[in-house]
N, C-alpha and C positions, 0 to 999 in steps of 0.2 A: 594418382600414380606417382610412385617414388622415383625420383631421378637418380641414376647412378652417378656417384661422384667421379668426375673426370680426372681429379688430381691436379688440374691446371688452375692457374690464378691469373686474373687480368686486372690491370690498373686502367681505369677509364676516367679521363678528366672531363669536367663539366657535365656530370652525369646525374644530377639531382632531378632533372626533368628533360623533356624533349628528346632529341636524337641520342644523346649520351645515355639517358635512362633506357631508351629502347634497345640500345646495344647491350647494356647491363642485363636487361631482362632476357635477351636472347642467349647470353652466355650462361646465366644462372639456369635457364631452362635446359641446357645441354649438360649441366653438371659442374660447371666451373664455379669457383669462388671469385668474388670481385671486391676490389677496393675502389670506391668512387669518390671523386672530389667535387666541390662546389663552393660557391661563395656564401650561400645562405645556410645557416645552421639548422633552422627549422625544416627547410625543404630537403636538406640532406638527410636529416633524421627520419623524415617521412619516407623517403626513397629507400633507405636501409630497412625500415620496417616492412615495406611492401615486398622487397626482394627477399627478405628473411634474414634475421639477425645472425643466423648460423651460416649464411652464405655470403653476407656482405658486410663491409666495414666502410664507414665514411670518414673523410677528413676534410675539414673546412680550410679554405684558403684561396688566394688569388693565383691563377695559373702562372702569371709572369714572375711571381716571387720565388727566387731561387731557394730560399729557406723552405718554402712550402713544397717545392718539387722534391727536395731532399727528404723532407718529413713524410711525404706521401709514399715514397719508395721504401723508406725505413719502416713505415707502418705496415706496408704489405709484407715485408720480410719478417717483421715481428709477429704479425698475426698468422701468416700462412707459410712463411719460409721460402717463398719463391715469387717471381714475377715473370710468367711465361709470355704474357701478351700485354702490350701497351696500346691503348687507343687514345690518340691525341684529338680530342673533340672540343675542348674548351675554346671559345672564340668570342669576338665582340664585333659589333658594327654600329658604332655610335653616331654615324654621320650619313646623311642622304643629300646628295647634290652633285654638281659638276666638279670634275677634277680641277678646273681652272680656279675654283673658289675654295679648294680644300685647305683647311688649316693644317699646316705641316706638323704641329704638335699632335693633332688628332691622328694624322697618318702614322706618326711614330708610335702612338699608343696602340693602334690597330695592329701594326707589324709586331710590336713587342708581345702582345697577347696572343696573336694568331700564329706567329711563326717562331719567334725566339723561345717562347715557352715550350713549344713542341720539341725543339732541339734540346732544350734543357732536360725535359723529361726523358728523352731518348738517351741522352748521355748518362743520366742517373740509372735507368733500368739496365743499360748496357754494362755499366760497371758493377752493379749490385748482383746481377744474375745472368743476363742473356749472353754476355761474352763467353762465359764458360759453359753455359747450359743450353743455349739456343732459345728460340721462340719466334715471335712475330710482332711487328708493329703495324698499326693501321692509322694513317693520318686522314682526318676528315677535311677534305678540301671543299670544292664547290664548282658547279658549272660556271659560276662567275669567274673562276680562275682559269678557265679554258676558252673563254669567249669574252667579247666586250660586254660590259654590264652597266648600262647607263644609270647614273645616280648612285650606284654603290661601287664606284671605281676603286676606292681605297680598300674595301673588303675584297674585291676581285683581285687586286694587285697582291694582297697578302696571301690569297689562296693560290695564286699562280706560283708564288714563292713556296708554298706548302707542297705543290706538285714537284717542284725542283728539289726541295729538301728530301722528298721521298726517293727520288732518283739517286741523290748523293748518298743517303744512308743505305739504300739497297746495295749500292756498289761497295761501300766500305764495310758493311756488316755481313756481307756474304762470306762464306756459305752458311754461317751458323744462324743468322737471323734474317728472315724475309721481311721486307718493308714494302707496303703497298698503300695506296690512297683510295678513297671513295669521294666522288664528286657528285653530290646530290643536287637536284633542282629544288624547287620550292617544296619544303616539307612542312606539314601543319604543326607548328610549334609556336610557343609564345615569342621566341626569337624572331620568327619570320612573319608574324601577324601583319605587319605593315604592308606586306606584299600581297595579301589576299583578303584582309579583314573587310567585311561588307561587300565583297565582290568575288566570293569564292567560286561561284558557278561560272562567272566570266573568266576568271583566271584558269580554272580547270579546263575550260573549253579549248584552250590552246594546246592541250596535251593529247596526243594520239590515244593514250590509254584512258583518257576521259576523267582523270582525277588528279588531285595533288598527292604528293607523297605523304606517308605517315612514318613515325619513328620506327615501326616494325620493319618497314622496307629496308631501312639502313641497317637495322639490327641483323637481318638475314644476310646482307652483303658482308658485314663485318664478321659474322660467324663463319661464312665461307672462307674468307681471307685468313682466318686463324685456324683453319681446319686442315686435316690431312689431305682433303680433296684439292687443296691449292698448294701442295708441297712444291710444285715446280713453277710457281708464280711469284715473281718479285719485281719491284721497280715499276709496277703498273698502276694506272689510275682508272678505276672502274667507275664509269659514268652511270649513275642511277637516276634517271630523269623522266621516266614515264613516256619517253619517246620525243620529248620536246625538241631535241636537235634534229629530228627528222623534218621539221618544218623550216629549217635554215634555207634561206634563198627562195622560199615560196612566197609569191606575192599575195 
């Protein structure tokens, strides 16, 4: 079935695989064109081929690099002439352990990649297109940012900042640009493998819906938050967690 072109364009960071790719897939399926970023040239090329070379463009780089941020937005404008939607998905979590032992240089790296890069991309898309033409931004946060998350505290701290960044941008960019966040629980991706590898059934048993998330779950949420159906929604963090928070406080 041929998908009707929506005329809309999305820039999605960290989208060569995992959640970012799932979001790109959902956007392409509804007729959007996408510009996706990633650190690995081969993985990015493969993702573009799967999405369709007529629908997707890839640009290699590191999310925290300001030159890369500018180049990605410029590429979107060059290729498609607009950037209606920005999805800040790129992130890192290189450390696992207690906050008391956290290397502060690692904490700075996590914050730079997970938060400052999102602000940088938002500034770039705002200036290049959205300020004059409107659009929407979706920041990928995490349930780790809205609750205590033992052993991934640095990651959780950065995602809490992402939730607040969403509030700040939603206030400043209104009424022309809506800004929301998604806070997923554990989604089956290479990024999150350490949280379930070798014990998926055990991990999934804690979820009322009986399974871990998949990238398509987050893709559907992102599609909603960038659609006309959410035109009166801004500054919100949508928790997509399979019901795991329903277990809070239960012995």
